[in-house]
C-alpha positions in Angstrom: 38.2 191.3 139.7 39.4 195.0 138.5 36.5 197.1 137.4 36.5 200.7 136.1 34.3 203.2 134.2 36.2 205.3 131.4 34.2 208.3 131.0 34.9 211.1 128.3 33.6 214.7 128.6 29.8 214.5 129.0 27.6 215.2 126.0 24.4 214.3 124.7 26.0 211.5 122.7 28.7 210.6 125.3 29.6 206.9 125.8 30.8 205.4 129.0 32.6 202.1 129.0 32.6 199.8 131.8 35.3 197.3 131.9 36.6 194.7 134.2 39.3 191.9 134.5 39.2 188.7 136.0 42.6 187.0 136.6 42.1 183.3 135.8 44.5 180.1 136.3 47.5 179.7 133.9 48.0 183.1 132.6 44.5 183.4 131.4 42.3 186.6 131.6 38.7 187.2 131.2 38.0 190.8 130.2 34.5 192.2 130.1 33.5 195.6 128.7 30.1 197.1 127.7 28.8 200.4 126.4 25.3 201.9 126.0 24.6 202.9 122.3 21.5 205.1 121.6 20.5 202.8 118.6 18.3 199.8 118.3 19.9 196.4 118.5 19.4 195.8 114.7 21.7 198.9 113.9 24.4 197.9 116.3 24.3 194.5 114.8 24.9 196.0 111.3 27.9 197.6 112.4 29.7 194.7 114.4 28.9 192.1 111.6 30.1 194.4 108.7 33.4 192.4 109.2 35.4 193.9 106.2 34.9 197.5 107.2 35.8 197.0 110.9 39.4 198.2 110.3 37.9 201.3 108.7 36.8 202.8 112.0 38.4 200.6 114.9 41.7 202.5 115.5 44.0 199.4 116.4 42.6 197.1 113.8 44.8 197.4 110.7 43.1 194.5 108.7 39.7 192.7 109.0 39.2 190.1 106.0 36.6 187.4 105.5 38.4 184.1 104.5 36.5 181.6 102.3 36.6 178.1 103.7 35.0 174.8 102.8 33.2 174.5 106.4 30.5 177.0 105.4 31.4 179.2 108.5 32.1 182.8 108.7 35.9 182.9 109.1 37.6 186.2 109.7 41.3 187.1 109.7 42.2 190.2 111.9 45.3 191.9 112.3 45.9 194.6 115.1 48.8 196.7 115.6 50.2 199.0 118.4 53.3 200.5 119.6 54.6 199.7 122.9 57.7 201.5 124.2 58.4 202.5 120.4 58.2 199.2 119.3 55.5 198.3 116.9 53.5 195.1 118.0 51.3 193.2 115.5 48.9 190.3 116.5 47.0 188.2 114.1 43.9 186.0 114.6 41.7 183.7 112.6 38.4 183.5 114.1 35.4 181.4 113.4 32.4 183.5 114.0 28.9 182.2 115.2 26.0 184.7 114.6 22.7 184.3 116.8 20.9 187.2 115.3 20.1 189.8 117.0 21.6 188.7 120.3 25.2 187.4 120.0 28.2 187.2 117.9 30.5 184.6 119.2 34.1 184.1 118.0 36.8 181.4 118.5 40.4 181.5 117.3 41.2 178.9 114.9 44.9 180.0 114.6 46.8 183.0 115.6 49.3 184.6 118.0 47.5 183.9 121.3 47.3 180.5 123.0 43.6 181.5 123.5 41.3 184.2 122.1 37.6 183.5 122.3 34.5 185.1 123.5 31.4 187.1 122.3 29.8 190.3 121.5 26.4 190.5 123.2 23.6 193.0 122.2 20.8 193.6 124.8 17.9 196.0 124.1 17.4 198.5 126.9 14.6 201.0 127.5 14.1 203.7 125.1 15.5 201.7 122.1 18.9 201.8 123.2 21.5 198.9 122.9 23.9 197.5 125.7 26.9 196.2 123.6 28.9 193.9 125.7 32.3 192.2 124.9 33.4 189.1 126.9 36.9 187.9 125.9 38.8 185.0 127.3 42.5 185.5 126.5 45.6 183.7 127.0 48.9 185.0 125.6 51.8 182.8 124.8 54.8 182.6 127.2 56.9 185.2 125.1 54.4 187.9 125.7 54.1 189.6 129.3 50.5 189.0 130.5 50.3 192.3 132.3 51.3 194.1 129.3 49.0 192.3 127.2 46.1 192.7 129.6 46.7 196.5 129.7 46.7 196.9 126.0 43.8 194.9 125.4 41.8 196.9 128.1 42.9 200.0 126.4 42.2 198.8 122.9 38.8 197.4 123.9 37.8 200.7 125.5 38.9 202.5 122.1 37.0 199.8 120.1 33.7 200.3 122.1 33.9 203.9 121.7 34.4 203.6 118.0 31.7 201.3 117.6 29.4 203.7 119.4 30.5 206.6 117.2 30.1 204.5 114.0 26.7 203.5 115.1 25.7 207.2 115.5 27.2 208.2 112.2 25.4 205.4 110.3 22.1 206.6 111.9 22.7 210.2 110.7 23.3 209.2 107.2 
């Protein structure tokens, strides 16, 4: 398992993302990341479950829309975009979301550009009214996508996503 902590310049509101990758059989990866957010669990929950506004502040997410369905489930279509080697790459997933307030938001790909894309956001209260927000992803790209490249970009995007959620949580707390 590869693990690193990515740290921006220290400040009173600095965020430190811990991220690790586990290589699993058949091109599957498990990517775990977490950040401490100086807000209560309920406030962080509001940010991560505001599904249709996620693309407003998560940098690589170009679209996030709720999709009506007859199952009565929370179904979400997300499109992410990023440039690799001057080529724009887009990936689409339709996720079934499972909310367990205030501890976990699970997701499972119903359709999309990966062979597997499932996991959960986990929220854990810590001392002092802080929240540890963790993201646990199992991903398996199709054969046409180089697994090392996808792993690298997901790790970078996930770090930026957690930092964006940290920032958004602080912004909403100040408004």
